C-alpha positions as CSV (number, residue, x, y, z in Angstrom):
1,M,-101.3,139.9,-39.4
2,E,-102.8,136.6,-38.6
3,K,-103.2,135.8,-34.9
4,L,-103.9,132.2,-33.7
5,I,-106.1,131.7,-30.6
6,K,-107.4,128.7,-28.8
7,P,-110.9,129.2,-27.4
8,M,-112.3,127.2,-24.4
9,S,-113.7,123.8,-25.0
10,G,-117.3,123.8,-26.1
11,Y,-118.4,120.6,-24.3
12,L,-118.8,122.3,-20.9
13,A,-120.8,125.1,-22.5
14,L,-123.0,122.5,-24.3
15,L,-123.7,120.8,-21.0
16,I,-124.7,124.1,-19.4
17,A,-126.9,124.9,-22.3
18,V,-128.7,121.5,-22.0
19,A,-129.1,122.0,-18.2
20,S,-130.5,125.5,-18.8
21,F,-133.0,124.3,-21.4
22,I,-134.2,121.5,-19.0
23,A,-134.5,124.1,-16.2
24,A,-136.5,126.4,-18.5
25,I,-138.9,123.6,-19.4
26,F,-139.3,122.8,-15.7
27,S,-140.1,126.5,-15.0
28,F,-142.7,126.7,-17.7
29,A,-144.3,123.5,-16.3
30,N,-144.7,125.0,-12.9
31,V,-146.0,128.4,-14.0
32,E,-149.3,127.8,-12.2
33,E,-147.5,127.8,-8.8
34,S,-145.9,131.2,-9.2
35,S,-145.6,133.9,-11.9
36,L,-141.9,134.1,-11.2
37,Y,-141.4,130.8,-13.0
38,V,-142.5,132.5,-16.2
39,V,-139.7,135.1,-15.8
40,L,-137.2,132.5,-14.8
41,G,-138.2,130.2,-17.7
42,V,-137.8,133.1,-20.2
43,I,-134.4,134.0,-18.8
44,L,-133.2,130.4,-18.9
45,M,-134.4,130.0,-22.5
46,I,-132.6,133.2,-23.6
47,G,-129.5,132.0,-21.8
48,T,-129.7,128.7,-23.6
49,F,-129.9,130.2,-27.0
50,F,-127.1,132.7,-26.1
51,I,-124.8,129.8,-25.1
52,L,-125.7,127.8,-28.2
53,K,-124.9,130.8,-30.4
54,G,-121.3,130.8,-29.0
55,L,-120.7,127.2,-29.9
56,M,-118.8,126.4,-33.1
57,I,-117.6,123.3,-34.7
58,I,-114.3,123.4,-36.7
59,N,-113.7,120.5,-39.1
60,P,-110.2,119.3,-40.2
61,N,-108.4,121.8,-42.5
62,H,-111.0,124.5,-41.8
63,S,-110.7,127.7,-39.8
64,R,-112.8,130.5,-38.3
65,V,-111.8,134.2,-38.3
66,L,-113.3,135.9,-35.3
67,N,-114.5,139.6,-35.4
68,F,-115.9,141.6,-32.5
69,F,-117.8,144.7,-33.7
70,G,-115.3,145.5,-36.4
71,R,-112.2,144.4,-34.5
72,Y,-110.1,141.4,-35.5
73,V,-109.9,139.0,-32.6
74,G,-108.0,136.1,-34.0
75,T,-108.2,132.9,-36.0
76,V,-109.0,129.4,-34.8
77,K,-107.4,126.6,-36.8
78,E,-107.7,123.7,-34.3
79,N,-110.4,121.1,-34.8
80,G,-113.2,120.3,-32.5
81,L,-116.1,121.9,-30.5
82,F,-115.3,125.3,-29.0
83,F,-117.1,128.1,-27.2
84,V,-116.5,131.8,-28.0
85,N,-118.1,135.0,-27.1
86,P,-121.6,134.8,-28.7
87,L,-121.3,138.4,-29.9
88,Y,-118.3,137.4,-32.1
89,S,-119.0,137.3,-35.9
90,T,-117.2,134.5,-37.6
91,I,-115.9,133.9,-41.2
92,K,-115.4,130.4,-42.4
93,I,-112.2,129.8,-44.5
94,S,-111.1,126.5,-45.8
95,L,-107.4,125.5,-45.5
96,R,-107.6,122.7,-47.9
97,S,-105.7,122.6,-51.2
98,D,-107.7,123.6,-54.2
99,N,-107.2,123.1,-58.0
100,L,-107.8,125.9,-60.4
101,Q,-108.2,124.7,-64.0
102,G,-107.8,127.9,-65.9
103,Q,-109.6,128.4,-69.2
104,T,-107.6,128.2,-72.4
105,L,-106.5,131.7,-73.2
106,K,-105.8,133.1,-76.6
107,V,-102.8,135.5,-76.3
108,N,-99.7,136.6,-78.3
109,D,-96.3,135.2,-77.5
110,K,-93.2,137.4,-77.4
111,M,-92.9,137.3,-81.2
112,G,-96.5,138.4,-81.6
113,N,-97.8,135.0,-82.8
114,P,-101.3,134.1,-81.5
115,I,-101.2,131.0,-79.3
116,E,-103.5,129.1,-77.0
117,I,-102.3,128.5,-73.4
118,G,-103.8,127.1,-70.2
119,A,-102.5,126.2,-66.8
120,V,-103.4,124.1,-63.7
121,I,-102.7,125.7,-60.4
122,V,-102.8,124.1,-56.9
123,W,-103.3,126.7,-54.1
124,Q,-104.4,127.0,-50.5
125,V,-105.0,129.8,-48.0
126,G,-101.9,130.4,-45.8
127,D,-102.9,133.6,-44.0
128,T,-106.6,133.8,-43.0
129,Y,-106.4,137.5,-42.0
130,K,-105.2,138.6,-45.5
131,A,-107.8,136.3,-47.2
132,A,-110.6,137.7,-45.1
133,Y,-109.8,141.4,-44.9
134,D,-107.1,142.4,-47.4
135,V,-109.2,141.3,-50.5
136,S,-112.9,141.4,-51.1
137,N,-113.2,137.8,-52.4
138,Y,-110.1,135.7,-52.2
139,T,-111.4,133.0,-54.6
140,S,-112.2,135.5,-57.3
141,Y,-108.9,137.2,-56.7
142,V,-107.1,133.9,-57.3
143,R,-108.9,133.3,-60.6
144,T,-108.3,136.9,-61.9
145,Q,-104.6,137.1,-60.9
146,S,-103.9,133.6,-62.2
147,E,-105.3,134.5,-65.6
148,A,-103.2,137.7,-65.6
149,A,-100.0,135.7,-64.6
150,V,-100.5,133.2,-67.5
151,R,-101.1,136.0,-70.0
152,H,-97.9,137.8,-68.8
153,L,-95.9,134.5,-69.0
154,A,-97.1,133.9,-72.6
155,G,-96.1,137.4,-73.7
156,S,-92.6,137.1,-72.1
157,F,-91.3,134.2,-74.1
158,P,-91.5,133.0,-77.7
159,Y,-93.4,129.8,-78.5
160,D,-90.3,128.1,-80.0
161,N,-87.0,128.9,-81.6
162,L,-88.2,129.2,-85.2
163,E,-88.3,133.0,-85.1
164,D,-86.0,133.7,-82.1
165,E,-83.1,131.4,-82.5
166,G,-81.2,133.1,-79.7
167,A,-84.0,132.6,-77.1
168,D,-82.7,130.7,-74.0
169,I,-86.2,129.8,-72.8
170,T,-89.2,129.0,-74.9
171,L,-92.7,128.1,-73.9
172,R,-92.6,124.8,-75.8
173,E,-89.2,123.6,-74.6
174,G,-88.9,125.5,-71.3
175,G,-90.5,122.7,-69.2
176,D,-89.8,123.0,-65.5
177,T,-88.1,126.4,-65.9
178,V,-91.3,127.9,-67.4
179,N,-93.4,126.3,-64.7
180,H,-91.1,127.6,-62.0
181,I,-91.3,131.1,-63.4
182,L,-95.1,130.8,-63.4
183,E,-95.1,129.6,-59.8
184,Q,-93.0,132.5,-58.7
185,E,-95.1,135.1,-60.4
186,L,-98.3,133.6,-59.0
187,A,-96.8,133.6,-55.5
188,D,-96.0,137.3,-55.8
189,R,-99.4,138.2,-57.2
190,L,-101.4,136.2,-54.7
191,A,-99.3,137.1,-51.6
192,P,-101.6,140.0,-50.7
193,A,-104.5,137.6,-50.4
194,G,-102.6,135.2,-48.1
195,V,-102.6,132.5,-50.7
196,I,-99.8,129.9,-51.1
197,I,-99.0,128.4,-54.5
198,K,-98.1,124.7,-54.1
199,E,-97.8,123.9,-57.8
200,A,-98.4,125.5,-61.2
201,R,-98.0,123.8,-64.6
202,I,-98.8,124.6,-68.2
203,S,-101.6,122.2,-69.2
204,H,-102.3,123.3,-72.7
205,L,-100.0,125.0,-75.3
206,A,-100.6,125.3,-79.0
207,Y,-100.6,127.7,-81.9
208,A,-104.0,129.4,-82.5
209,S,-106.1,127.8,-85.1
210,E,-105.7,130.5,-87.7
211,I,-101.9,130.0,-87.9
212,A,-101.6,126.4,-86.8
213,G,-101.5,125.0,-90.3
214,A,-98.8,127.4,-91.5
215,M,-96.7,126.9,-88.4
216,L,-97.0,123.1,-88.8
217,Q,-95.7,123.3,-92.4
218,R,-92.9,125.5,-91.2
219,Q,-91.9,123.1,-88.5
220,Q,-92.0,120.2,-91.0
221,A,-89.8,122.2,-93.4
222,A,-87.3,122.9,-90.6
223,A,-87.3,119.2,-89.7
224,I,-86.7,118.2,-93.3
225,V,-83.9,120.6,-93.7
226,A,-82.2,119.4,-90.5
227,A,-82.6,115.8,-91.6
228,R,-81.2,116.5,-95.1
229,S,-78.2,118.3,-93.5
230,K,-77.5,115.2,-91.5
231,I,-77.8,113.0,-94.5
232,V,-75.4,115.1,-96.6
233,D,-72.9,115.2,-93.8
234,G,-73.0,111.4,-93.6
235,A,-72.9,110.9,-97.4
236,V,-69.8,113.2,-97.7
237,G,-68.0,111.2,-95.0
238,M,-68.9,107.9,-96.7
239,V,-67.7,109.1,-100.1
240,E,-64.5,110.4,-98.6
241,M,-63.9,107.0,-96.9
242,A,-64.6,105.1,-100.1
243,L,-62.1,107.1,-102.1
244,K,-59.5,106.8,-99.4
245,K,-59.9,103.0,-99.1
246,L,-59.7,102.6,-102.9
247,S,-56.6,104.7,-103.0
248,E,-54.9,102.9,-100.0
249,K,-55.5,99.4,-101.3
250,D,-54.7,100.3,-104.9
251,I,-57.8,98.6,-106.1
252,V,-58.3,100.9,-109.1
253,E,-56.7,104.1,-110.3
254,L,-59.1,106.9,-110.9
255,D,-58.4,110.2,-112.6
256,N,-60.1,113.4,-111.4
257,E,-62.9,113.0,-114.0
258,K,-63.7,109.5,-112.8
259,K,-63.5,110.6,-109.2
260,A,-65.9,113.3,-109.9
261,A,-68.3,110.9,-111.6
262,M,-68.0,108.4,-108.7
263,V,-68.6,111.2,-106.1
264,S,-71.7,112.3,-108.1
265,N,-73.1,108.8,-108.3
266,L,-72.5,108.0,-104.7
267,M,-74.1,111.3,-103.5
268,V,-77.2,110.6,-105.7
269,V,-77.4,107.1,-104.2
270,L,-76.9,108.2,-100.6
271,C,-78.9,111.4,-100.6
272,G,-81.8,110.2,-102.8
273,E,-85.3,109.8,-101.3
274,K,-85.9,106.6,-103.2
275,A,-83.7,103.5,-103.8
276,A,-81.4,103.9,-106.8
277,T,-81.7,101.6,-109.8
278,P,-78.2,100.1,-110.5
279,I,-76.9,100.1,-114.1
280,V,-74.2,97.5,-114.8
281,N,-71.4,98.8,-117.0
282,T,-70.0,95.8,-119.0
283,G,-67.5,97.9,-120.9
284,T,-64.6,100.0,-119.7
285,L,-64.7,102.8,-117.2
286,Y,-64.7,105.3,-120.1
287,Q,-67.7,103.8,-121.8
């Protein structure tokens, strides 16, 4: 598990390193007076580099994972100049949010139709211990698992309701629900790497090119049928209202044959795609 530590400030160590370096220069300058100055200068110079090796600068939204001969020591997330044991090995891990623009994948939806799908994922490292030691390369792990999650999502739901009319959730109309499912699956998959998913959204969704034309015609046909159904429902209501008004106001008395003819004419006028051309009857109703 991640363990946060706070090392000592590095400013005092930097001051000691500068003083040691100056003393080493002074010792080398007075080497003619005594051979001991050579030994002292070498020791001071080694001490200077030893202290400088223990200094580390941590920028905002960055961290350092400390390791001492194979043993995890802790993680430093505070910003500034610090001094740690020079024998510690360190791993730099960024804590900033990062965007992953996944490539457009060609997969099959739940109904077996080939589709193209892509997602944009916002993530950041939450547990530096897991990111450093539980996976070999956490950035590569994020890319691979994100692609797997998008593929699994595409295969779990139909593209739309054309083939699966009983589907409660579809990729095209799922919206926030589909995005939430993707976020949850990504969070589960990336938890072993200590990665937090901040947001995940479908950025591209379309039928594959080989069936796009056929599916477009199918969608257009479904839209035309739905529109015609609405037109017929409205036309029937208008014809019914017209007959009722004529009967209530006793404007004209129509037998069943003339009612059928009137209904036929009105349905043609109301349901036709083009404007009807009126024909004026100057004779009787039966001519």
